[in-house]
DONU-834489 format. One line per 5 residues: number of its first residue (from 1); their letters; for each residue x, y, z of N, C-alpha, C, O. Coordinates in steps of 0.02 Angstrom, whole numbers, plus 50000, padded with zeros to 5 digits. Each point is the difference from the previous one (the first is absolute). Layout:
N
NUM = A = X/Y/Z/X/Y/Z/X/Y/Z/X/Y/Z | ...
end
This chain:
252
1 = AHMKI = 57392/52666/60429/49933/49977/49978/49978/49944/50048/50039/49958/50023 | 49895/50044/49990/49976/49945/50045/49994/49934/49968/49971/49992/49946 | 50055/49960/50089/49998/49930/49968/49936/49966/50027/49982/50006/50058 | 49984/49957/49893/49944/49961/50013/50012/49931/49987/50019/49985/49944 | 49970/49964/50105/50006/49930/49989/49935/49965/50001/49960/50006/50046
6 = SIVTI = 50030/49957/49901/49933/49961/49999/50015/49928/50016/50042/49969/49968 | 49926/50004/50082/50003/49930/50020/49939/49963/49978/49944/50022/50011 | 50068/49917/49954/49946/49964/49970/49999/49934/50037/50049/49963/49998 | 49896/50023/50036/49996/49930/50032/49954/49960/49960/49942/50020/49993 | 50079/49921/49980/49954/49956/49963/49979/49941/50048/50037/49972/50040
11 = AFNAE = 49895/50013/49949/49969/49950/50047/49955/49956/49964/49966/50023/49954 | 50030/49913/50064/49945/49961/49978/49989/49947/50053/50043/49958/50013 | 49893/50045/50021/49989/49954/50054/50052/49998/50050/50026/49947/50018 | 49993/50117/50006/50057/50008/50048/49979/50018/50067/50038/50033/50035 | 49900/49948/49990/49979/50030/50060/50048/49981/50061/50001/50037/50049
16 = ATIAD = 50036/49911/49949/50039/49984/50053/50058/50048/50011/50023/50005/50057 | 50004/50032/49890/50057/50038/50000/49989/50071/49979/50043/50041/50017 | 49907/49977/49949/49990/50068/49971/50003/50054/50052/50029/50052/49986 | 49943/49940/50072/50000/50051/50048/50075/50016/50028/50013/50057/50019 | 50031/49895/49982/50068/50012/50024/50037/50039/49941/50042/50044/50013
21 = AARSV = 49942/49939/49928/50033/50037/49943/49973/50077/50003/50039/50047/49996 | 49900/49960/50010/49971/50065/49996/50019/50038/50061/50014/50059/49993 | 49989/49911/50069/50022/50039/50055/50071/50023/49989/50015/50058/50014 | 50030/49900/49961/50070/50017/49988/50009/50060/49954/50047/50039/50006 | 49906/49966/49947/50004/50058/49952/49970/50067/50035/50030/50054/50000
26 = TEQER = 49911/49934/50028/49967/50061/50024/50037/50032/50062/49990/50059/50016 | 50052/49900/50018/50037/50031/50062/50063/50022/49977/50042/50015/50042 | 49971/49989/49890/50070/50031/49986/50001/50073/50017/49951/50037/49990 | 50107/49984/50038/50006/50067/50018/50012/50042/49934/50048/49987/49964 | 49912/50061/50022/50003/50037/49934/50050/50064/50012/49983/50058/50010
31 = DGFEL = 50078/49917/49985/50053/50047/50015/50042/50018/49938/50046/49962/49982 | 49941/50093/49985/50034/50023/49938/49970/49965/49938/50033/49998/49948 | 49907/49975/50054/49964/49977/49940/49929/49995/50011/49975/49997/50056 | 49994/50003/49892/49922/49992/50001/49988/49925/49979/50034/49972/49957 | 49913/49996/50080/49988/49928/49984/49925/49993/49972/49950/50028/50022
36 = EYIIV = 50053/49930/49927/49935/49982/49969/50002/49927/50009/50050/49966/49989 | 49887/50010/50035/49993/49926/50008/49938/49972/49962/49942/50021/50008 | 50077/49929/49949/49952/49974/49955/49991/49919/50015/50050/49964/50005 | 49892/50013/50001/49993/49929/50007/49961/49976/49934/49949/50027/49976 | 50083/49919/50000/49968/49966/49943/49982/49932/50018/50043/49957/50011
41 = DGAST = 49891/50030/49993/49974/49934/50031/49966/49966/49937/49962/50031/49963 | 50054/49902/50029/49971/49967/49942/49935/49974/50013/49988/49941/49986 | 49964/50098/50041/49929/49984/50015/50004/49937/50051/49970/49948/49986 | 50064/50058/50071/50000/49953/50051/49934/49981/50022/49954/50041/50000 | 50036/49890/50020/49940/49978/50022/49997/49985/50075/49951/49974/50027
46 = DGTLA = 50108/50047/50006/50005/49990/50072/49998/50069/50035/49974/50048/49972 | 50053/49956/50090/49996/50067/50032/50054/50046/49989/50016/50040/50044 | 50014/49958/49900/50056/50046/49982/49983/50075/50002/50041/50039/50024 | 49901/49982/49952/49980/50071/50002/49979/50014/50069/50011/50057/50020 | 49961/49904/50020/49981/50013/50061/50063/50007/50048/49999/50035/50050
51 = GLEPY = 50054/49930/49930/50065/50004/50038/50030/50072/49992/50035/50024/50044 | 49948/50010/49896/50026/50065/49986/49961/50053/50036/50028/50055/50005 | 49914/49937/50021/49960/50048/50028/50033/50047/50051/49992/50061/49995 | 50046/49912/50055/50033/50046/50049/50052/50047/49971/50022/50048/50032 | 49996/49938/49907/50054/50045/49964/49971/50041/49945/50034/50039/49967
56 = RHAID = 49899/49951/50024/49968/50029/49941/50010/50072/49990/50004/50023/49943 | 50001/50016/50112/50008/50068/49998/50070/50023/49975/50010/50058/49982 | 50038/49892/50017/50070/50017/49976/50013/49969/49935/50056/50004/49974 | 49894/49966/49998/50005/49970/49931/49971/50045/49946/49941/50017/50004 | 50097/50003/49946/49978/50045/49952/49952/49968/49950/49951/50031/49979
61 = RIVSE = 50061/49909/50002/49961/49968/49952/49997/49920/50005/50050/49966/50008 | 49889/50010/49986/49993/49928/50005/49966/49979/49928/49945/50023/49983 | 50089/49937/49980/49975/49968/49943/49987/49927/50021/50045/49965/50025 | 49890/50013/49964/49982/49934/50013/49958/49973/49941/49941/50016/49990 | 50095/49941/49973/49963/49971/49940/50041/49939/49973/50060/49997/50013
66 = PDSGL = 49911/49959/49951/50043/49943/49977/50056/50029/49959/49996/50054/49971 | 50060/49902/50028/50059/50015/49960/50026/49936/49972/49973/49946/50013 | 50077/50059/49949/50031/49940/49970/50066/49980/50039/50050/49981/49969 | 49947/50025/50100/50050/49978/50043/50044/50056/50022/49990/50058/49984 | 50063/49921/50058/50050/50045/50037/50023/50058/49961/49994/50057/50022
71 = YDAMN = 50034/49928/49916/50033/50060/49964/49954/50044/49963/50018/50058/49986 | 49924/49920/49999/49944/50041/49973/49982/50050/50056/49991/50059/49987 | 50004/49915/50079/49982/50041/50051/50053/50054/50014/49983/50058/50012 | 50082/49920/49986/50055/50053/50006/49990/50050/49945/50000/50060/50014 | 49989/49917/49920/49997/50054/49949/49947/50048/50014/50009/50060/49990
76 = KGVAA = 49933/49915/50035/49944/50048/50019/50022/50047/50048/49984/50059/49994 | 50055/49918/50059/50018/50045/50050/50053/50052/49978/49997/50057/50024 | 50049/49926/49933/50048/50045/49974/49962/50050/49954/50016/50060/50000 | 49933/49915/49959/49965/50049/49962/49955/50051/50040/49987/50055/49977 | 49992/49923/50083/49959/50042/50039/50046/50050/50042/49976/50051/50025
81 = ATGDF = 50087/49934/49982/50045/50043/50043/50011/50062/49971/49996/50007/49939 | 50018/50045/50101/50012/50072/49977/50068/50025/50035/50021/50057/49992 | 50013/49897/50047/50058/50023/50032/50063/50000/49955/49998/49973/49945 | 50056/50057/50077/50063/50002/49965/50030/49931/49996/50030/49981/49950 | 49960/49980/50106/50028/49936/50004/49944/49951/50022/49952/50017/50036
86 = VGILN = 50059/49918/49938/49949/49948/50020/50030/49941/50034/50047/49970/49974 | 49925/50011/50085/50021/49937/50031/49945/49952/50005/49943/50019/50013 | 50072/49916/49978/49947/49947/50001/50008/49957/50060/50052/49970/50011 | 49894/50027/50030/50011/49961/50059/49939/49948/49997/49942/50020/49998 | 50073/49916/50002/49947/49947/49995/49963/50000/50069/50023/50028/50049
91 = ADDAY = 49922/49941/49951/49954/49994/50057/50034/49961/50055/49980/50007/50058 | 50070/49953/49928/50029/49957/50056/50069/50029/50019/50038/49970/50038 | 49977/50091/49932/50063/50035/50022/49979/50057/50051/49942/50019/50008 | 50112/50006/50025/49986/50062/50041/50065/50033/50005/50053/49969/50004 | 49943/50101/49996/50065/50036/50014/50026/49985/50071/49964/49990/50049
96 = AHPRV = 50101/50010/49951/50032/49977/50062/49996/50046/50060/50009/49978/50057 | 49977/50085/49933/49993/50052/50055/49966/50066/49969/49998/50010/49939 | 49978/50032/50106/49963/50059/49973/50043/50053/49962/49973/50046/49969 | 50091/49946/50033/50046/50046/49961/50026/49976/49938/50044/50032/49970 | 49934/49912/50006/50026/49975/49938/49991/50048/49942/50049/50012/49964
101 = LALVA = 49891/50017/50023/49991/50042/49944/50037/50066/50008/50021/50030/49950 | 49989/49995/50111/50036/50061/50009/50072/49992/49978/50031/50045/49971 | 49995/49892/50044/50067/49974/49987/50006/49999/49921/50047/50026/49971 | 49907/49946/50002/49997/49988/49927/50003/50069/49962/50040/50010/49954 | 49916/50036/50070/49992/50067/49971/50068/50036/50007/50025/50030/49953
106 = AALKA = 50004/49968/50105/50065/50033/50011/50055/49967/49954/50039/50037/49971 | 49964/49905/50023/50051/49965/49958/49988/50024/49929/50047/50020/49965 | 49890/49977/50013/49992/50019/49931/50013/50067/49982/50018/50014/49943 | 49972/50032/50108/50015/50071/49986/50076/50011/50000/50025/50039/49960 | 50012/49924/50087/50071/50009/50006/50028/49971/49937/50047/50030/49973
111 = AGSDA = 49929/49913/49999/50040/49972/49943/49975/50028/49933/50033/50001/49949 | 49901/50022/50057/49976/50028/49934/49989/49946/49950/50000/50013/49940 | 49991/49925/50082/49993/49944/49957/49928/49982/49983/49953/50023/50032 | 50038/49934/49915/49931/49989/49979/49972/49932/50031/49942/49982/49990 | 50101/49984/50046/49977/49940/50031/50039/49985/50072/50053/50028/50014
116 = LYGDL = 49919/49930/50026/50028/49989/50066/49980/49931/50020/49946/49977/49980 | 50094/49988/50057/49986/49936/50033/50037/49996/50060/50049/50035/50010 | 49926/49915/50038/50035/49990/50055/50000/49920/50023/49997/49956/49958 | 50006/50032/50106/50001/49931/50021/49931/49981/50026/49956/50041/50014 | 50038/49890/49992/49934/49974/50022/50012/49943/50048/50048/49961/49995
121 = HYVAA = 49901/50035/50054/50004/49942/50042/49940/49958/49983/49946/50028/49992 | 50059/49905/50003/49944/49956/50003/49987/49980/50067/50043/49979/50038 | 49889/50029/49978/49979/49986/50064/49951/49946/50004/49971/49985/49947 | 50015/49980/50110/49956/49945/50005/49931/50027/49979/49981/50058/50013 | 49979/49892/49952/49938/50014/49982/49942/50015/50054/49945/50023/49986
126 = DGSNR = 50080/49959/50079/49950/50003/50054/49989/50067/50024/49959/50009/50046 | 50073/50043/49928/49991/50068/50023/50042/50018/50056/49993/50056/50026 | 50052/49900/49998/50044/50014/50057/50056/50044/49985/50030/50028/50046 | 49988/49983/49886/50054/50040/49979/50065/49967/50013/50053/50030/49993 | 49944/49902/50027/50063/49963/50009/50038/49996/49937/49972/49979/49950
131 = IVRKW = 50095/50041/50050/50038/50002/49931/50020/49929/49988/50029/49966/50042 | 49953/50010/49895/50008/49937/49970/50064/49998/49959/50043/49957/50009 | 49962/50093/49947/50069/50008/49962/50004/50074/49983/49953/50039/50005 | 50110/49977/49973/50017/50070/49988/50026/50005/49929/50042/49961/49976 | 49928/50092/49990/50022/50014/49930/50041/50064/50001/49972/50054/50001
136 = KSGAF = 50089/49942/49999/50041/50058/49999/50020/50013/49932/50038/49959/49973 | 49941/50094/49995/50008/50006/49930/50070/50020/49976/50023/49975/49949 | 50009/50067/50087/50064/50023/49981/50000/50059/49946/49950/50011/49965 | 50105/50023/50033/50007/50061/49963/49989/49981/49923/50014/49944/49979 | 49963/50103/49985/49982/49986/49929/50059/49987/49957/50048/50038/50002
141 = NRRAF = 49952/49909/49958/50049/49983/49950/49959/49969/49946/49976/49943/50007 | 50015/50098/49933/49964/49975/49947/50014/49926/49980/49955/49960/49988 | 50109/50027/50009/50021/49933/49973/49978/49939/50051/50000/49942/49981 | 49981/50078/50084/49975/49948/50046/49940/49965/49968/49992/49939/50010 | 49966/50092/49954/49942/49969/49963/50019/49936/49961/49962/49951/49994
146 = LHGWM = 50102/50054/49980/50025/49942/49960/50017/49940/50047/50008/49943/49978 | 49997/50072/50083/50016/49948/50056/49935/49985/50037/50000/49973/50056 | 49946/50043/49915/49933/49976/50038/49977/50049/50051/49954/49985/50039 | 50077/50073/49964/49983/50052/50053/49933/50033/49979/49986/50008/49941 | 49976/50010/50107/49946/50047/49993/49983/50034/50064/50016/49973/50053
151 = PPHPT = 49955/50083/49948/49981/50037/50064/49931/49971/50024/49960/49976/49959 | 50027/50026/50103/49931/49977/50023/49948/50052/49976/50002/50060/50016 | 49952/49913/49945/49947/50047/49967/49963/50043/50052/49989/50059/49986 | 49992/49917/50070/49958/50042/50047/50044/50064/50019/49972/50053/50015 | 50092/49940/49986/50038/50060/50024/50022/50042/49938/50042/50044/50005
156 = FFLRR = 49929/49941/49937/50020/50039/49938/49950/50059/49985/49939/49992/49994 | 50092/50064/50001/49963/50061/49985/50026/50026/49930/50060/50000/49986 | 49894/50019/49973/50017/50026/49935/49965/50060/49980/49940/50005/50011 | 50093/50045/49960/49967/50061/49975/49942/49987/49950/50007/49962/49953 | 49941/50069/50059/49941/49978/49962/50011/50021/49924/49972/49967/49956
161 = SVYNR = 50066/50084/50029/50012/50015/49930/50041/49944/49963/50000/49994/49938 | 50036/49967/50104/50040/49947/49969/49956/49944/49980/50012/49969/49948 | 49937/50015/50089/49945/49956/49980/49972/50023/49933/49993/49960/49955 | 49990/50104/50038/49970/50030/49944/50046/49993/49942/49977/49989/49944 | 50087/50016/50067/50051/49991/49943/50011/49930/49980/50002/49982/49941
166 = HGLFS = 50006/49977/50111/50023/49928/49983/49950/49948/50012/50014/49940/49992 | 49929/50079/50025/49944/49946/50004/49988/49975/50067/50038/50010/50047 | 49902/49954/49958/49978/49973/50063/50021/49928/50009/50045/49977/49966 | 49920/49986/50082/50014/49929/50008/49971/49959/49941/49947/50016/49974 | 50088/49931/50005/49981/49961/49946/49947/49948/50023/50009/49968/50052
171 = LELKS = 49936/50023/49909/49950/49955/50020/50011/49934/49969/49959/49955/50006 | 50099/50038/49958/50014/49929/49973/50030/49954/50054/49998/49938/49997 | 50030/50097/50054/50031/49962/50050/49951/49991/50057/49961/50044/50017 | 50044/49893/50015/49955/49988/50059/50034/50013/50070/49969/50020/50048 | 50097/49968/49952/50033/50009/50068/50063/50044/49991/50024/50024/50051
176 = AADYE = 50002/49989/49894/50065/50035/49995/49991/50072/49970/50049/50028/49976 | 49893/50000/50026/49996/50067/49966/50030/50053/50041/50015/50053/49974 | 49995/49936/50087/50034/50055/50042/50074/49990/49983/50034/50050/49991 | 49993/49890/50004/50069/49991/49979/50014/50033/49933/50048/50038/49991 | 49908/49946/49962/50005/50027/49931/50002/50073/50001/50044/50031/49970
181 = LMLRM = 49908/49999/50065/50001/50076/50003/50061/50029/50031/50027/50050/49976 | 49996/49920/50077/50064/50029/50026/50061/49987/49956/50047/50040/49998 | 49953/49907/49969/50053/49986/49949/50000/50052/49943/50049/50031/49981 | 49889/49974/49995/49990/50052/49943/50022/50072/50025/50037/50034/49965 | 49939/49987/50094/50014/50062/50022/50078/50012/50020/50031/50048/49977
186 = LFKHQ = 49994/49911/50061/50065/50007/50030/50060/49971/49954/50054/50028/49998 | 49933/49917/49966/50052/49970/49963/49995/50025/49924/50050/50021/49971 | 49894/49976/50000/49990/50022/49931/50007/50074/49994/50044/50026/49965 | 49913/50008/50069/49993/50072/49989/50047/50040/50045/50002/50062/49996 | 50038/49904/50046/50048/50032/50047/49973/50058/50040/50034/50051/50008
191 = TSVTY = 49908/49942/50015/49969/50054/50039/50041/50015/50067/50021/49954/50035 | 49986/50099/49977/50043/50019/50062/49966/49978/50062/49941/50012/50010 | 50100/49954/50033/49965/49967/50062/50045/50014/50060/50060/50010/49994 | 49908/49991/50063/50037/50005/50062/49978/49944/50049/49942/49980/50002 | 50108/49996/50036/49986/49946/50047/50002/50027/50071/50048/50034/50020
196 = VPEVL = 49901/49950/50016/50000/50020/50073/50008/49933/50041/49957/49956/50002 | 50106/50044/50031/50017/49935/50040/49962/49996/50062/50030/50000/50054 | 49904/49998/49942/49954/49992/50059/49944/49957/49986/49977/49999/49943 | 49997/49964/50107/49941/49956/49984/49943/50048/49997/49985/50036/50047 | 49982/49965/49894/49939/50040/49985/49935/49965/50009/49949/50028/50019
201 = VHMRT = 50056/49908/49966/49936/49960/49999/50005/49932/50033/50052/49968/49994 | 49897/50010/50039/49991/49937/50029/49950/49963/49953/49944/50023/49989 | 50078/49922/49985/49959/49961/49953/49984/49933/50035/50044/49964/50024 | 49891/50021/49977/49981/49933/50028/50019/49942/49956/49990/50006/49940 | 50035/49940/50083/50024/49947/49962/49937/49961/49966/49942/50002/50021
206 = GGVSN = 50081/49963/49926/49944/49962/49965/49985/50027/49932/49943/49998/49975 | 50112/50029/49994/49986/50034/49938/49986/49949/49943/50014/49941/50008 | 49960/50082/49936/49980/49954/49945/50057/49963/49966/49994/49941/49987 | 50059/50094/50000/50055/49972/49964/50044/49945/50034/50038/49961/49971 | 49952/50043/50100/50052/49955/50036/49958/49931/50016/50030/49951/50022
211 = ASWKN = 49906/50048/49967/49959/49949/50027/50024/49924/49985/50001/49958/50045 | 50017/50029/49896/50019/49930/49985/50051/49996/49943/50013/50051/49967 | 50016/49891/50020/50043/49995/49944/49974/50016/49933/50032/50032/49958 | 49900/49942/50033/49970/50017/49942/49988/50073/49992/50008/50025/49945 | 49975/50010/50106/49995/50079/49991/50071/50025/49990/50008/50048/49963
216 = RWRAN = 50040/49924/50066/50069/50027/49992/50027/49991/49929/50037/50042/49974 | 49943/49901/49995/50014/49989/49930/49964/50050/49956/50031/50028/49955 | 49902/49984/50057/49964/50046/49965/50030/50076/50006/50006/50038/49953 | 50010/49975/50109/50034/50066/50018/50064/50005/49959/50013/50051/49968 | 50028/49896/50034/50062/50004/49957/49989/50011/49930/50038/50038/49970
221 = REDLM = 49911/49931/49998/49983/50010/49932/49980/50073/49988/50019/50030/49950 | 49940/49999/50102/49977/50072/49991/50061/50045/50009/50002/50053/49967 | 50042/49933/50070/50060/50041/50013/50041/50009/49936/50026/50053/49983 | 49977/49884/49981/50031/50004/49937/49962/50038/49945/50030/50033/49959 | 49900/49961/50041/49960/50037/49959/50012/50076/50010/50001/50039/49952
226 = AWRMN = 50008/49979/50110/50009/50070/50018/50057/50035/49966/49996/50059/49984 | 50061/49901/50006/50056/50024/49960/49983/50002/49926/50012/50049/49966 | 49961/49902/50011/49981/49993/49927/49952/50051/49976/50003/50022/49942 | 49951/49996/50103/49949/50054/49979/50033/50065/49990/49975/50045/49966 | 50086/49959/50066/50033/50070/49996/50059/49993/49951/50043/50044/49998
231 = SLRPR = 49959/49903/49962/50058/49985/49954/50062/50000/50037/50050/50023/49972 | 49954/49953/50088/50062/49995/50039/50024/49931/50002/49959/49954/49993 | 50109/50034/50016/50020/49934/50004/50034/49992/50075/50048/50033/50020 | 49921/49919/50015/50029/49993/50062/50062/49951/49994/50010/49970/49947 | 50031/50022/50106/50053/49955/49996/49973/49927/50006/49942/49993/50017
236 = PWTMV = 50096/49952/49969/49971/49937/50010/49986/49983/50068/49958/49957/50014 | 50078/50076/50032/49985/49981/50074/49950/50048/50035/49986/49993/50059 | 49990/50055/49903/49958/50054/50032/49939/49965/50037/49984/50016/50057 | 49984/49937/49907/49933/49972/50023/50019/49949/50055/49960/49986/50044 | 50098/49987/49953/50016/49951/50055/50014/50042/50065/49974/49984/50053
241 = LKPLR = 50064/50067/49942/50014/50038/50063/49941/50034/50030/49999/50012/50060 | 49952/50002/49900/49943/50044/50030/49964/49967/50051/49987/50032/50051 | 49991/49898/49943/49967/49976/50063/50053/49984/50053/49982/49997/50059 | 50086/49991/49923/50047/49983/50049/50013/50064/50052/50017/49993/50059 | 49971/50067/49909/50010/50063/50043/49951/49993/50064/50017/50022/50054
246 = KVVQW = 49925/49947/49937/49955/49997/50053/50023/49958/50057/49983/50013/50057 | 50060/49935/49926/50034/49961/50054/50043/50039/50045/50005/49991/50060 | 50027/50055/49903/50044/50044/50044/49970/50037/50051/50032/50014/50051 | 49906/50005/49940/49960/50037/50046/49987/49968/50062/49990/50034/50050 | 50010/49900/49952/49983/49962/50062/50072/50000/50038/50000/49977/50057
251 = LY = 50055/50045/49919/50067/49993/50035/50014/50058/50044/50048/49996/50038 | 49913/50061/49961/50022/50056/50041/49988/49984/50070/50015/50041/50044
end
């Protein structure tokens, strides 16, 4: 059977980076899979839509309307997708090279799993692609979630039917809904998953949850909520270890 992968890029006033994201998707070699590309734009007031023009021919659908934030936009994208698998690439992320999705498709076929994740490099925000830190995910071990582990969300692909079965992103959370979703899918529901030990995505630095101690505190509270919402009990040290894992990424 032919595999179809839907990529959703969410954007809001992202004119500085949207072209890089869209280019990285539209230049993917379609080898062994069919690609569907969906853009969900939160009614940007800058040049975001203009930045997409050169790639318009390769974009299947553009939704541009106000939304209630990041995760509402992701939910719209997943709902619009028709592929077997869905991957979500933010407007300031880009696939590492043109064979990323071919690699993902081959790995999913070989493993027959419902989910997949890989490694990620944080790159400088100036567009130079200079690597700032490396997120090496490591092979899947469900219990690692108890030690603050999570895969990088931009490298996470999930079978669309699993979203239908276990739900979309929670709108109760402002910054940790991607963590909650992966926790729910991989830890709670034990969705089958495969790890590709390759850098799949370059992410520009300057994410929301790392910005300040105040944000870190809020993120920590949300991480804890993510467990409680699923009637799960983290270990006493889970929330302490989660931000510390980021420190390790600087050491490679």
